[in-house]
Structures are given as structure tokens and as C-alpha cells.
N, C-alpha and C positions, 0 to 999 in steps of 0.2 A: 876225775874222782867226783867232782861235783855232780856231773851229770849222770854218772852211774848211781850215786846215792840217790838222786832225785827221781829217778825212774823206778828204782826199788820201792819208794815209798808212795807210788800210785796204785789205789785199789779200785775195783770196779765193781759195783752193784748192778745187776741186771736180771730180771726174772726170766726172759726168753732171749735167746741167740736167734733173732730172724730179722726179717727186713723192716718190720715196725716196730721192733724193740727200742725202750728209752734207756740208753746208758747213762750211768751215773758215776762220775770219776771223782775220786778223792785224793788229792795229792798231800801226804803227810798226814797228820792227825787234827782235824778240824775240831775245835770245841765250840759249841754252841754257846751263845751269850744271850743276856736277857735285855739288851738295849731297847727301850721303847721311845719312839718319836711321838712328841706332842703333836696337836694338830698343825699349828703353824710350821713346825719343822717338817712334817710330812708333806705338807702342801708345796712346801718349797722342793722337796725331793721328787714329787711328782712332776713338777715343771722341768726337773732335770734328768731323771733317771727313766729307764725302760724297765717295768716291772716284769717279773717272772710270774706265769699264773699256771696253775693246775686245773684244766678243766676237764670234765667228766661226761661220758655218755654211759647212763646206766641202761642195762639190756636185760629184759626178761628171759630167764634162761630156757623156758619152754615156749612161748609165743614168738620170741625174738623181737617183740616190740621194743623201742626205745623210749626213755623218758625224756621230754622237753619241758621247759618251764618258762613261765613268762614273769621276767623281771618288772619291778616297778621303779627301780632307780637306774640312774646314769651308771655307766656308759652306754648301757643298752636296754632301755626299758620296753623290752618286746620279748618274743620267744628265744631263748638261748639256752646254753649249757647250764649245768650246776657247777659250781667250782668256785676259784677266786685265787688269791695270791699264794705264792710259796713264800716260805721264811728260809732264811740262811740256816743251813744245816741239815734241811729236810731233803730226802730224796724226793723225786718226782712222784713216786708211789705213795710215800708217807703223805705228802701235801695232798694228794688226791684223797686219801683216806680221811685226813682232818677235814678237808672241805665238805666231803659227802656226810660226815657226822654232824658238822656244824648246820649245815643247811637243810638236811632231811632227817636227823637223829638216828640214821642207820650207821652200824658199826661194821666196815668192811676191813679185812686183813689187807694190808698194803701187797701182800703177795699175789692177791687176786687182780691186780690192776695189770691191763695190757696196752701197749703203745698204739696209737691210731695215727697221729699226725702232729705236725708243728704249724705254728702260724705268727704272723707277726700283725699287729692291730695299732691303728692310729685313730684315737676318737676326739671329736670335737669338744664333747663335753663330759665331765666326770662328776661324781658324787660330791667329792669334797670341794669346798671353797677355795678360790674362785673357780666355780664350776665351768666357765667359758674358757679357762686355761687348758682344758682337755688333758688327754693322758696317753701314754704309749705302752703296749704290752708285748711280750713275747709268750706265746702260750704253747703248753705241752698238753695234748688232748689225749685222755686215756679212756679206756673201757673196762667195764666190770659186769659180770652177770650176776643176776640176784634171783632167788628163788621166790616162789608164789608167797611164801610167809614174809619174806623180807620186803617184797613190793608192797604188801598190805599194810606193813609197818611205817612206810615212808610218810613223813609228814612235812610238807614244804614250810619254810621259815616265812611267816606272814609279812615280816619287815622286808623281805627281799622279793617275794613272788606273790602274784595274784592268782595264779592257775598253774595247773600242772597237767600234762596229758601223756599217755602211753600211745605211740603211734607206730605203724609200719616205717621202717628206715626209708623206703622209696617214697613215702608220703614227703619227708623233708627233703631228701636229695634232689626230687623232681618238682618241688614246690616253690614257685618264683615269689612267693610272698615272704619266705624266710631269709634270713640274713645269709649272703654268699659264704660267710665263714662257717657258719653252722651246716650249710648244705654241704660244702666241701668236705668237712670232717665226717659227715654221715657217710658220703660217698667213699671216703677212705676206709670206713668201718666195713663197708660193703666189699671194698677191695681186700681187706684183711681176712673177710670170711673165705673169699675165693683163693687167696694165698695160702691159707691153712689147708683148704681141701687139696690144693696143688702139691703142697709139701707132703701130705700124708699119702696122697696117690704115688707120688714119686716113690717116697719111703717104702711103701707096700709093694713096689713093683708093678703098678698099675699098667694097663695097656697103653700104647702110643696114642690111641684114639681118645682114651679118657684124659691122659694128660695133655694132649693137643686141645681138646675142648675147653678145659679148665685154663689154659694159657690163653686161648683167644677170648675167653670171657674176662680175664684179667685184663687183657689188652684193651677191650671195648671200655670197660669202666675207665681206664686210664684216659683213653680218647675223650670220654664223657667230661672227665676232669679237666682236661686241657681245654675244652670248649667253655668251661666257666671262667677261664683266665682272661677271656675278652671283657673289657670294661662292659659292666651291666648295672645300671642304676638299681638301687633298692630303697623304696620310699618308706619310712618309718613315721607314721602319723602320730600326732600328739595323743597320748593316753590321758585320763582324768590327772588333774594335777600338774600337766605339763602344758606349755603354750608355745610349742614350736613344732615345725615339721623339718625334718632332716632327710638328706640324701646321702647314701653310702655307695661309694665306687669301689669296685674290686678289680684288682690287677695283680695276676699271678699269686704270691703268697702275701701280699701286703693289703691289709684293709685300710682304706685312706677315708677319713670322714670330713666332708666339705660341709 
């Protein structure tokens, strides 16, 4: 009886039912709380817990360029996603919308976000003291397309970012100066595009040749992603205000900072 009641109480929020969808399950009725951790408490929590993050790749709906932003604070003072922590009670899409609003001033409805990939990060340094204790994250990467008007309205938070650029996805996916986690996510975004085309062609009764070509393209991108799983160093040189040089090594879905 308990098991039957337990399963009846599970609800699921999901915008798209596809390979890349981000499913959110709520068991029972969760009530959000307003608990706030003071700096000392939060620092201890960072030493103990793995944070959930909602990172975002914004994309121009017309040019298909993506937005990358150059952070000025740890754990990644370099080109990166926009985004940040999820809070208890938020869906991944709600967290993404909140982070985009906070960091760019842009309001995007949560229903516009689509799943891209997941990743696990380990960082040697963090923004909060003691910085050298590092931090650990599990990130859900999502994407949303923006109009030209929305693109023009974006303003990067100067407390977080020193620069922002709109670039073709291939520039990041094939650029060895970018963090492997960012490259991998953008490659998954490219895979998402091909997957959408493949699903549409299949649903529309496309020819075997058309479907096969898309399937081969998807497989080729997957192989490119697998090639990234080999340990490859990424050197991040100290930016103004930082006095260290770090190396990041990437293996499978875990980013480990040494």
C-alpha cells in the first residue's frame, strides 16, 4: 500500500520528450523554504556537498551563433557558460531562467529552455573563502534561442564577466583554447540540432537516404565527442588580479582540476 501511494505522488515536469530532455520528478508535494546560509555556513557546505548548477548556452535564432562569456571570478575565470546554482524547489528550466535574468537582465520563459547535456566538475579553487578548498558541481546544461531584439538587450553583469562574444558553435567545439567542458557541451548542442533534424525527417516520412545521412552525421559527432574523452590538458593562464596558472584535465564526464 505504501509503495502504491508513493508512486501515485510522483509528478514529472518535462518540456520535451526526447533524447536530450531534462526530466524533473517531484515526489509528494515539495514546499520551498527560505533558509539562508551565512558565509561561514555556506563555506562549510561547499567543503561537503556537490552543488547543482543550471548552465545555459544562449543562441541567436537567426544566425545560430552562441553566447560565451568571460568570467572574472573562480572557479572558472575564463570563457564559460552563463548560469549558476540551482535552488531547492526549482526545476532545471526555472533555475536557468533565473540565472539568465540575474546575469544578463534578459527575461526568458522557462518553457523555452531545452536540454543539452550533463557534466560533473571538480574545481581546485572557488570564489568563497577559503578559496583553496575548491568546490564540486553537477551541472545541467540547457539552451534557449533568442531574437535579435533580445540579443541586443543582453548586458553582462560586470561583477561576474569582463567580456562576452557571439561565435559560431564550431569555433568553441573545435577550439582547444576553450575549457573541455564548454567544448563538449557545445558539441552536444550540435548533436541536438542533428537529432532534431533526424526526428523531423523520420516523422515526415523522409527518404532512407535522408535519414541515413543524418544518422551518419549524428554518429560522426558522437565519435568526435568520444575523442574528447581522452585526457587532454587545458591551461588557463592568470588573468589580471589572479596570480596563478592552473591546468585542467578532462576524462569522460568528469572535470578534475589539479
